[in-house]
C-alpha positions, 0 to 999 in steps of 0.5 A: 734642237733649238733652245726655245723648243728645249725650254718648252719641253723641259717646262712641260716636263717639269709641270707634269712631274710637279703635278704628279708629285702633288697628287701623290703627296695628298693634293688630290684624293685617290680616285681608284679607291676612295672608300678603301677601309682595308688597311693592307691595301692602304699600306700597299698603296702608300708604299707604291706611292712612295716609290712613284714619288721617289721616281718623280723626284729623280725625274725633277732632278734630271730636268733641273740638270738638263735646264743647267746644261741648256743654260751652259750651252751643252744641252743635247750632247751626251754627258758621257761621250759628248755625242749629239743626242738625237732630237727625237730622243729629246722630244720624248725624254727632254731631260735625257743626258745620254744617247739611247746606246749609252743609256742601254749599257747602264741598264 
C-alpha cells in the first residue's frame, strides 16, 4: 500500500473515532432514548458508553502507533513477525499491526 493511501485511511479512521468519542462524551444527545427517566436504564447506558469510549480510546492509540510506523517506514509489516500485512486487511483495519493469523492466535 502506498503511503498516501495509508495516510488517507488512517486520517479517516482517526476522524471517525474522534467523532464517536465526542458523541459518547456528551457532544450529542442520545437519539435512541431522549426522554429516558428510568435511572436503571441511564446507569446501564452510561456503563455501555464507558466501555465503548474505552474501546475507541484503544483504537485511537492503535491509530497513533500506525501513524508512527508509517513515519518510520514500517507500516504494513507485522510487529510480531515482520511479514507483510495484506493491503486488503489494511483497507479494512488501517491500524492493523499483525496479520490475521497472528491476531487470531492472540484471541
